[in-house]
C-alpha positions in Angstrom: 16.8 -189.4 -150.9 15.5 -192.9 -150.4 15.4 -194.5 -147.0 13.3 -197.4 -145.5 11.1 -194.6 -144.0 10.4 -192.8 -147.3 9.9 -196.1 -149.1 7.3 -197.1 -146.4 5.6 -193.7 -146.7 5.5 -194.1 -150.5 4.0 -197.6 -150.1 1.3 -196.3 -147.8 0.8 -193.2 -150.1 1.3 -190.8 -147.2 2.4 -187.4 -148.5 5.6 -186.0 -147.1 8.4 -183.6 -147.8 12.1 -184.4 -147.4 14.1 -181.7 -145.5 17.8 -182.0 -146.1 20.3 -180.9 -143.4 23.5 -179.0 -144.1 25.1 -181.5 -141.8 24.1 -184.7 -140.0 22.1 -184.1 -136.9 21.6 -186.4 -133.9 19.6 -184.2 -131.5 16.1 -182.8 -131.6 17.4 -179.2 -131.1 19.8 -179.5 -134.1 17.0 -181.1 -136.2 14.6 -178.2 -135.4 17.3 -175.7 -136.3 18.3 -177.4 -139.5 14.6 -177.8 -140.6 13.5 -174.3 -139.5 10.7 -175.6 -137.3 9.7 -175.3 -133.6 10.9 -178.0 -131.2 7.3 -179.0 -130.6 7.0 -180.1 -134.3 10.0 -182.5 -133.9 8.8 -186.0 -133.0 11.4 -188.0 -131.0 11.4 -191.8 -130.9 13.1 -193.3 -127.9 14.0 -197.0 -127.5 14.0 -198.5 -124.0 14.5 -202.1 -122.8 13.5 -204.3 -119.8 15.6 -207.4 -119.9 14.8 -208.4 -123.5 11.5 -206.6 -124.1 11.8 -203.5 -126.2 9.6 -200.4 -125.5 9.2 -197.4 -127.7 8.3 -193.9 -126.5 7.1 -191.3 -129.0 6.8 -187.7 -127.9 7.3 -184.1 -129.0 10.9 -182.9 -128.6 9.9 -180.0 -126.3 8.8 -182.4 -123.6 10.7 -184.9 -121.5 9.8 -188.6 -121.1 8.4 -189.4 -117.7 10.0 -192.8 -117.0 7.8 -193.5 -114.0 4.7 -193.2 -116.1 6.1 -195.4 -118.9 7.2 -198.1 -116.4 3.7 -198.2 -114.9 2.0 -198.3 -118.3 4.3 -200.9 -119.8 4.5 -203.0 -116.6 8.3 -202.9 -116.9 9.9 -202.1 -113.6 13.5 -202.3 -114.9 13.0 -200.2 -118.0 16.1 -198.2 -119.2 17.3 -196.6 -122.4 18.8 -198.9 -124.9 22.5 -198.3 -125.4 23.9 -197.3 -128.8 25.3 -200.7 -129.7 21.9 -202.4 -129.0 20.0 -199.9 -131.0 22.4 -200.3 -134.0 23.0 -204.0 -133.8 19.8 -205.5 -132.4 17.3 -203.0 -133.7 19.3 -202.2 -136.9 18.6 -198.4 -136.4 20.7 -195.3 -136.2 20.8 -193.5 -132.8 19.4 -190.0 -133.3 17.7 -191.0 -136.6 14.9 -193.3 -135.5 11.5 -192.8 -137.0 8.2 -193.6 -135.3 7.2 -196.3 -137.8 5.4 -199.2 -136.1 6.4 -201.5 -139.1 10.1 -200.9 -138.4 9.7 -201.4 -134.6 8.0 -204.8 -134.7 8.1 -206.7 -131.5 8.3 -203.6 -129.4 5.4 -202.1 -127.4 4.9 -198.5 -128.7 3.6 -195.8 -126.4 2.8 -192.4 -127.9 2.0 -189.2 -126.0 -1.2 -187.6 -127.5 0.6 -184.2 -127.6 2.4 -185.4 -130.7 -0.8 -184.6 -132.6 -1.2 -181.0 -131.4 0.8 -179.6 -134.3 -0.7 -179.8 -137.8 2.6 -180.5 -139.5 5.3 -182.6 -137.7 8.8 -183.7 -138.5 10.2 -187.2 -138.0 13.5 -188.7 -138.8 14.0 -190.1 -142.3 16.1 -192.8 -140.8 19.2 -191.0 -142.1 20.8 -188.2 -140.0 21.3 -186.1 -143.1 17.5 -185.4 -143.6 14.2 -185.3 -141.9 10.6 -185.8 -143.1 7.7 -183.4 -142.7 4.2 -184.8 -142.8 0.7 -184.1 -141.6 -0.2 -185.4 -138.1 -2.7 -187.8 -139.7 0.2 -189.4 -141.6 2.0 -189.8 -138.3 -1.1 -191.4 -136.8 -1.1 -194.0 -139.6 2.7 -194.7 -139.1 2.1 -195.4 -135.4 -0.3 -198.2 -136.1 -1.8 -199.8 -133.0 0.4 -197.8 -130.6 -0.9 -197.1 -127.1 -1.9 -193.5 -126.7 -1.2 -192.3 -123.1 0.4 -189.4 -121.2 4.1 -190.4 -120.9 5.6 -186.9 -120.6 6.5 -184.2 -118.2 7.0 -180.6 -119.2 10.6 -180.0 -120.2 
């Protein structure tokens, strides 16, 4: 399976393993079940917006985003989740299949919770709801580029 995400991983020579799903998945819980991993190994990428400025939150799936913390860190008082149409039309991404790849999220401030690096192996979206990608946390660190590392979660 070739996607923009796997092509980018190949270009950067980041080792990964494709994990095909029996059916398309759009939630972290379904992804964990399909891939046979713990929810803490699934990395979710959430897109938010404040007027026209995009903000990306990257966190482990077993935690919840703390919107108050993210608003304070980003300086965006009116931050809210991007609707499906905006994600698909403006960001050219598939809701439920967004990978934490800084290169594909250009122009958006990226905030990553440090707890995404607690697991040795993590699973991200392949950009296609029919498969995920497993990689080492160091590969994830590379994909996130110059993201801001900060506590953006609350226990969920």
